[in-house]
Wavefront OBJ file of the C-alpha trace (Angstrom):
o trace
v -16.466 7.569 -5.602
v -15.711 7.413 -9.323
v -13.928 4.102 -9.820
v -13.180 4.815 -13.487
v -11.103 7.849 -12.434
v -9.142 5.692 -9.984
v -8.450 2.986 -12.579
v -7.404 5.648 -15.125
v -4.442 6.551 -12.849
v -3.186 2.978 -12.507
v -0.564 1.731 -12.589
v 1.072 4.356 -10.384
v 4.800 4.260 -9.640
v 6.235 5.672 -6.416
v 9.676 5.617 -4.821
v 11.017 7.170 -1.648
v 12.562 6.737 1.746
v 10.743 4.663 4.358
v 9.848 6.873 7.322
v 8.283 6.268 10.711
v 4.505 6.179 10.511
v 1.877 6.176 13.237
v 3.285 2.975 14.749
v -0.038 1.136 14.701
v 0.454 -1.316 11.828
v 2.688 -3.708 13.733
v 1.689 -3.056 17.317
v -2.115 -2.817 17.139
v -2.983 -4.576 13.913
v -0.268 -7.166 13.365
v 0.345 -5.871 9.835
v 3.571 -3.834 9.706
v 3.607 -1.046 7.140
v 6.320 0.832 5.296
v 5.407 4.493 5.034
v 6.419 7.139 2.522
v 7.273 10.676 3.536
v 5.024 13.584 2.648
v 6.875 14.488 -0.568
v 5.866 11.139 -2.123
v 2.298 11.447 -0.845
v 2.010 14.967 -2.307
v 2.855 13.554 -5.758
v -0.043 11.108 -5.716
v -2.739 11.803 -8.282
v -5.766 13.315 -6.532
v -7.858 10.398 -7.809
v -5.889 7.901 -5.710
v -7.376 8.579 -2.303
v -9.640 6.920 0.163
v -8.992 3.314 -0.667
v -7.124 0.072 -0.454
v -4.869 -0.784 -3.375
v -2.746 -3.735 -4.475
v 0.479 -4.108 -6.377
v 4.140 -4.828 -5.902
v 6.870 -3.481 -3.623
v 10.636 -3.633 -3.295
v 12.899 -2.499 -0.467
v 16.249 -1.161 -1.712
v 17.417 -3.621 -4.411
v 15.834 -6.678 -2.819
v 13.198 -9.050 -4.172
v 9.837 -7.766 -5.389
v 6.903 -8.817 -3.197
v 3.130 -8.502 -3.289
v 1.755 -5.584 -1.309
v -1.478 -3.937 -0.279
v -1.605 -0.239 0.467
v -3.971 2.037 2.293
v -4.134 5.511 0.788
v -6.157 8.102 2.610
v -7.195 9.201 6.053
v -7.837 5.871 7.806
v -11.210 6.783 9.338
v -10.923 4.184 12.124
v -8.072 6.304 13.541
v -9.372 9.762 12.518
v -6.069 10.724 10.880
v -5.592 14.385 10.096
v -2.892 13.722 7.479
v -3.247 11.733 4.291
v -1.085 8.610 4.360
v 0.310 5.916 2.051
v 0.772 2.848 4.232
v 2.281 -0.143 2.431
v 1.964 -3.638 3.868
v 4.569 -5.734 2.072
v 3.539 -9.382 2.116
v 6.833 -10.673 3.469
v 8.359 -11.014 6.944
v 11.345 -8.663 7.335
v 13.779 -8.814 10.224
v 14.154 -5.458 11.971
v 12.793 -2.116 10.856
v 13.105 -0.653 7.368
v 13.492 3.046 8.231
v 15.839 4.919 5.913
v 15.719 2.282 3.180
v 14.210 2.962 -0.230
v 10.697 1.706 -0.965
v 9.645 1.281 -4.587
v 6.026 0.411 -5.361
v 3.848 -0.063 -8.379
v 0.180 0.307 -7.504
v -1.681 -1.833 -10.022
v -5.146 -2.476 -8.597
v -7.937 -0.938 -6.552
v -9.477 -3.294 -3.991
v -12.092 -1.217 -2.161
v -12.940 2.214 -0.811
v -11.685 3.249 2.616
v -14.167 2.345 5.360
v -14.698 2.800 9.061
v -15.151 -0.208 11.351
v -17.031 -0.869 14.594
v -14.077 -2.634 16.150
v -10.393 -3.372 15.775
v -11.291 -7.022 15.099
v -13.448 -6.066 12.094
v -10.651 -3.849 10.745
v -8.163 -6.730 11.081
v -10.595 -9.053 9.281
v -10.926 -6.523 6.438
v -7.126 -6.255 6.127
v -6.830 -10.053 5.966
v -9.399 -10.047 3.124
v -7.521 -7.230 1.373
v -4.304 -9.249 1.464
v -6.042 -12.316 0.048
v -7.778 -10.301 -2.697
v -4.599 -8.391 -3.553
v -2.627 -11.598 -3.945
v -5.342 -13.011 -6.233
v -5.245 -9.898 -8.426
v -1.439 -9.950 -8.582
v -1.556 -13.465 -10.067
v -3.580 -12.275 -13.061
v -1.398 -11.877 -16.132
v -2.329 -8.224 -16.684
v -0.939 -7.390 -13.211
v 1.771 -10.029 -12.787
v 3.839 -8.430 -15.561
v 4.530 -5.456 -13.258
v 6.459 -7.663 -10.847
v 9.338 -7.684 -13.369
v 8.920 -4.051 -14.470
v 12.228 -2.242 -15.220
v 11.220 0.301 -12.537
v 12.397 -2.207 -9.934
v 15.836 -2.441 -11.574
v 16.515 1.316 -11.475
l 1 2 3 4 5 6 7 8 9 10 11 12 13 14 15 16 17 18 19 20 21 22 23 24 25 26 27 28 29 30 31 32 33 34 35 36 37 38 39 40 41 42 43 44 45 46 47 48 49 50 51 52 53 54 55 56 57 58 59 60 61 62 63 64 65 66 67 68 69 70 71 72 73 74 75 76 77 78 79 80 81 82 83 84 85 86 87 88 89 90 91 92 93 94 95 96 97 98 99 100 101 102 103 104 105 106 107 108 109 110 111 112 113 114 115 116 117 118 119 120 121 122 123 124 125 126 127 128 129 130 131 132 133 134 135 136 137 138 139 140 141 142 143 144 145 146 147 148 149 150 151 152
């Protein structure tokens, strides 16, 4: 994996409707995700695959929150379709389907990996959230939280 190619495509801006995903984020993992439809995923640069990313997210015109995102195939689940699964670090009431998700992907945390157990996957996600929040506090990333993209 060529990390310099990944970093060359960041930050990446994406906006689209929140659609129903695989339904595993909340139920199996305890980390609900907001998922983009295929048209947004198809517009991803080819370099942004197979990894866990950090950045900022907004639902409709609400506040901007930290987020971590899995982009790729999720080997633990043997997905056949590429996905962009955004875990917004905020507790929302109800589902978000049909609302608009805006994200700025600002950092790359790690390559996608497979895990021996669900517990190890959950532990990795917890670490991703912690590491993503640390990155988002750095000045070079924090500036994106107030990017005009979130006002449009």
